[in-house]
C-alpha positions as CSV (number, residue, x, y, z in Angstrom):
1,M,-0.1,0.1,0.0
2,R,2.7,2.4,0.8
3,T,4.5,1.7,-2.4
4,F,1.4,2.4,-4.2
5,I,0.8,5.7,-2.6
6,E,4.4,6.8,-3.3
7,Y,3.8,6.0,-6.9
8,A,0.5,7.7,-7.1
9,I,2.4,10.9,-5.6
10,R,5.3,10.7,-7.5
11,S,3.6,10.2,-10.8
12,H,1.5,13.1,-10.1
13,F,-1.9,11.0,-9.8
14,H,-2.9,12.4,-6.6
15,L,-2.7,16.0,-8.0
16,A,-4.6,15.2,-11.1
17,F,-7.3,13.5,-9.2
18,F,-7.5,16.5,-6.6
19,C,-7.7,18.8,-9.5
20,F,-10.3,16.9,-11.3
21,V,-12.8,17.1,-8.5
22,Y,-11.6,20.8,-7.9
23,V,-12.2,22.0,-11.6
24,Y,-15.4,20.0,-12.0
25,G,-16.8,21.3,-8.8
26,L,-16.0,24.8,-10.0
27,Y,-17.5,24.4,-13.5
28,Q,-20.3,21.6,-12.8
29,S,-23.5,23.8,-13.9
30,N,-21.6,24.1,-17.4
31,T,-22.2,21.7,-20.3
32,Y,-18.9,19.8,-20.9
33,S,-17.4,20.8,-17.3
34,W,-16.6,17.0,-17.0
35,A,-14.8,16.9,-20.2
36,Y,-12.6,20.1,-19.0
37,A,-12.1,18.8,-15.9
38,L,-10.8,15.4,-17.3
39,M,-8.8,17.2,-19.9
40,F,-7.0,19.4,-17.2
41,S,-6.3,16.2,-14.9
42,L,-4.7,14.3,-17.7
43,G,-3.0,17.2,-18.9
44,I,-1.3,17.3,-15.6
45,M,-0.4,13.5,-15.9
46,G,0.9,14.3,-19.3
47,I,3.0,17.3,-18.9
48,Y,4.3,16.7,-15.3
49,N,5.3,13.3,-16.1
50,F,7.3,14.6,-19.4
51,H,8.9,17.1,-17.4
52,R,10.1,14.5,-14.7
53,L,11.4,12.3,-17.5
54,W,13.1,15.2,-19.2
55,K,15.0,16.2,-15.9
56,Y,15.8,12.6,-15.6
57,Q,17.5,12.6,-18.7
58,T,19.4,15.9,-18.0
59,K,20.1,14.8,-14.5
60,D,18.1,17.8,-12.9
61,L,16.7,15.6,-10.4
62,P,17.3,15.2,-6.5
63,D,19.1,11.7,-6.1
64,Y,16.1,9.9,-4.3
65,I,13.8,11.0,-7.2
66,F,16.4,10.2,-9.9
67,Y,16.7,6.7,-8.3
68,W,13.0,6.4,-8.3
69,V,12.4,7.2,-11.9
70,S,14.9,5.0,-13.2
71,K,13.2,1.9,-11.9
72,N,9.8,3.3,-13.2
73,K,10.7,5.2,-16.4
74,S,8.8,3.1,-18.7
75,S,5.6,3.2,-16.8
76,L,6.1,7.0,-16.6
77,L,6.6,7.1,-20.3
78,F,3.4,5.2,-21.0
79,I,1.4,7.5,-18.6
80,A,2.8,10.7,-20.2
81,I,2.1,9.5,-23.6
82,T,-1.6,7.9,-23.1
83,S,-2.5,10.9,-20.9
84,S,-1.1,13.6,-23.5
85,F,-3.0,12.0,-26.5
86,A,-6.2,11.7,-24.1
87,T,-5.9,15.5,-23.4
88,L,-5.5,16.2,-27.0
89,F,-8.5,14.2,-27.9
90,L,-10.7,15.8,-25.4
91,Y,-9.6,19.2,-26.4
92,L,-10.4,18.7,-30.2
93,K,-13.4,16.8,-29.5
94,Y,-15.3,19.2,-27.0
95,F,-13.6,22.5,-27.5
96,G,-11.7,22.3,-30.8
97,H,-14.4,24.6,-32.4
98,L,-13.7,27.5,-30.3
99,N,-11.2,29.4,-32.3
100,N,-10.6,32.0,-29.7
101,I,-8.9,29.6,-27.4
102,H,-6.3,28.0,-29.5
103,L,-3.7,30.6,-29.4
104,P,-3.6,31.3,-25.4
105,T,-3.7,27.5,-25.3
106,C,-0.7,27.3,-27.4
107,V,1.3,29.8,-25.4
108,A,0.5,27.9,-22.1
109,V,1.6,24.9,-23.7
110,I,4.9,26.3,-25.1
111,L,5.6,28.0,-21.9
112,S,5.1,24.4,-20.1
113,F,7.6,23.0,-22.6
114,L,10.3,26.0,-22.1
115,Y,9.7,25.4,-18.2
116,V,12.2,22.5,-18.5
117,Y,13.9,22.9,-21.9
118,R,16.9,25.0,-21.9
119,L,17.6,27.8,-24.3
120,R,21.2,28.5,-23.8
121,S,22.1,28.5,-20.2
122,Y,18.6,28.6,-18.6
123,N,15.2,26.9,-18.8
124,L,12.1,29.1,-17.7
125,R,12.3,27.6,-14.1
126,E,16.0,28.5,-13.6
127,V,15.4,32.1,-14.4
128,P,15.8,34.1,-11.1
129,Y,12.7,34.8,-9.2
130,L,10.4,33.5,-11.9
131,K,9.6,29.9,-11.2
132,I,6.6,30.2,-9.0
133,F,5.0,33.4,-10.8
134,L,5.4,31.4,-14.1
135,V,3.5,28.4,-12.7
136,F,1.0,30.5,-11.1
137,V,0.3,32.3,-14.4
138,I,-0.1,29.1,-16.3
139,W,-2.2,27.3,-13.9
140,F,-4.5,30.3,-13.2
141,F,-4.9,30.4,-17.0
142,L,-6.0,27.0,-17.2
143,L,-8.1,27.0,-14.0
144,H,-10.1,30.3,-14.4
145,Y,-9.3,32.3,-17.7
146,L,-9.5,29.2,-20.1
147,P,-12.9,28.1,-18.7
148,Y,-14.0,31.8,-18.9
149,L,-13.3,31.6,-22.6
150,I,-15.1,28.2,-23.0
151,F,-18.1,28.5,-20.7
152,N,-18.2,32.4,-20.4
153,T,-18.2,32.4,-16.6
154,F,-15.5,33.8,-14.2
155,I,-16.0,31.8,-11.1
156,N,-14.4,32.9,-7.8
157,P,-11.0,34.2,-9.5
158,I,-9.8,35.8,-6.4
159,E,-10.5,33.1,-4.0
160,G,-9.1,30.6,-6.6
161,A,-5.9,32.9,-6.9
162,L,-5.3,32.9,-3.3
163,L,-5.9,29.3,-3.0
164,L,-3.5,28.4,-6.0
165,F,-0.6,30.8,-4.7
166,A,-0.8,29.3,-1.2
167,I,-0.8,25.7,-2.6
168,L,2.4,26.4,-4.9
169,I,4.7,27.8,-2.1
170,P,5.2,24.2,-0.3
171,S,6.4,22.7,-3.7
172,D,9.3,25.1,-3.8
173,M,9.7,24.5,0.0
174,K,10.2,20.7,-0.9
175,D,12.8,21.6,-3.5
176,V,14.6,24.3,-1.4
177,T,17.9,22.3,-1.0
178,Y,17.9,20.7,-4.6
179,D,17.1,23.9,-6.8
180,P,20.2,25.8,-7.8
181,K,20.7,28.6,-5.3
182,D,20.6,31.3,-8.1
183,M,16.8,30.6,-8.7
184,R,15.9,32.5,-5.9
185,T,12.6,30.8,-5.2
186,I,10.8,32.3,-2.4
187,P,11.7,29.6,0.3
188,Q,15.5,30.1,-0.9
189,L,15.0,34.0,-0.3
190,I,13.0,34.0,3.0
191,G,13.6,30.5,4.5
192,I,11.1,27.7,5.3
193,K,9.6,29.3,8.7
194,R,8.9,32.6,6.7
195,S,7.3,30.6,3.8
196,L,4.9,29.2,6.3
197,T,4.3,32.4,7.6
198,L,3.8,33.7,4.2
199,I,1.2,31.0,3.4
200,Q,-0.6,31.9,6.4
201,I,-0.8,35.6,5.2
202,I,-2.2,34.3,2.0
203,V,-4.8,32.1,3.5
204,I,-5.9,34.7,6.0
205,S,-6.4,37.1,3.1
206,G,-8.6,34.5,1.5
207,L,-10.6,34.1,4.7
208,L,-11.1,38.0,5.0
209,Y,-12.0,38.3,1.4
210,S,-14.5,35.7,1.4
211,L,-16.2,37.0,4.7
212,I,-16.1,40.7,3.2
213,V,-17.3,39.6,-0.2
214,P,-19.7,36.8,0.6
215,S,-21.2,34.4,-1.9
216,M,-23.2,31.2,-2.2
217,N,-19.9,29.2,-1.5
218,T,-18.3,31.5,1.1
219,Y,-18.3,28.8,3.7
220,I,-16.7,26.5,1.3
221,W,-13.8,28.7,0.8
222,L,-13.6,29.2,4.4
223,T,-13.2,25.5,4.9
224,G,-10.6,25.4,2.4
225,F,-8.5,28.2,3.5
226,S,-8.9,27.0,7.2
227,Y,-7.5,23.6,6.3
228,L,-4.4,25.2,4.6
229,F,-4.0,27.5,7.6
230,T,-4.3,24.5,10.0
231,L,-1.4,22.6,8.2
232,T,0.9,25.2,8.3
233,L,0.6,25.0,12.1
234,F,1.6,21.4,12.3
235,Y,4.3,21.6,9.5
236,K,7.0,19.9,11.8
237,K,4.5,16.8,12.1
238,F,5.0,16.0,8.4
239,N,7.7,14.5,6.5
240,P,9.0,17.7,4.7
241,Q,9.2,15.8,1.4
242,Y,5.4,15.2,1.4
243,F,4.0,18.1,3.1
244,F,3.0,19.4,-0.4
245,T,0.7,16.6,-0.9
246,W,-1.3,17.6,2.0
247,I,-1.5,21.1,0.9
248,D,-2.7,19.7,-2.5
249,L,-5.2,17.9,-0.7
250,G,-6.9,21.6,-0.4
251,F,-8.1,21.3,-4.0
252,F,-9.8,18.2,-3.3
253,I,-11.5,19.6,-0.1
254,V,-12.9,22.7,-2.0
255,G,-14.1,20.9,-5.0
256,L,-15.8,18.0,-3.0
257,S,-17.5,20.6,-1.0
258,L,-18.5,22.6,-4.1
259,L,-20.1,19.4,-5.3
260,W,-21.7,18.2,-2.2
261,H,-23.1,21.8,-1.6
262,S,-24.9,21.4,-5.4
263,F,-26.8,18.4,-4.2
C-alpha cells in the first residue's frame, strides 16, 4: 500500500485526481465541465511526467527521485504519452470549435515546454525569481481564464488565485535544498519558517476576502483556507518531502465541498 501511495504521489496521480474534483466542482453547472476537468487532470499527468522524464535525462533531479524514476521510467513514459494523447483528444472533440482559445492555449503549452527545456544557459524554471510566478500564471490561466473563454463564466477568481498561490509555495519548500541557489525561489530567499508565515498571510487574506465579499460558496472557501492554515501550524509533524501532498489536498476539499453543496 505504501509503495502504491508513493507511486501515485510521484507520478502526479494524486494531484490530477484532486484537480479533477476541484475543476469539476467549480464548473459543474456548465455543459462539458466534466470533459474540461478530465482534460485538465490528464494534462497534468502528461506534462508533469514528461517534465520529470526530461529532468531525469538531463540529471536535474534530486538523487532519491532520480533513483525512483530510473526504476519506473517505462511506466511513467506510458502514462505521459497516453495522458497527453487523451488530453489532445478531449480538447479537439469538445473544445476544438472554439477558435478564440487556440492561441492562448498554445502559448501555455509552449511555456510549459520551455519550463524544463533549456535555451542557452537557462530553462524558464531556472530564471531567477520567475519559477513560482510562471507556474501561477499558467495554472490560473487553465483554472480560471480558459474556462471563462469556454464557458463564459468567471468563477471565484480571487479566492481561486489565493488558494492556488498558497498551494504552490510548498512545492518550492520541498525543493529548497535541491534547486540551484541562483533560482531565488521564495523559500530560498526567506527560508522555510517565513514561507509558512507567507502561506498563513495568503490564506488569512482569503478568509477575510470570503467574509467581506460573501457568496453562495463562502463557507466552502472558508473551509479550504482554514484547512491550509491548520496544516501550516503542524508543519513539523509532517515529512517535509510530503507536506506538499497534504497541501494539494486543499484542491480536493474545496472541489468536493462544491459538489456536495450542489446536491
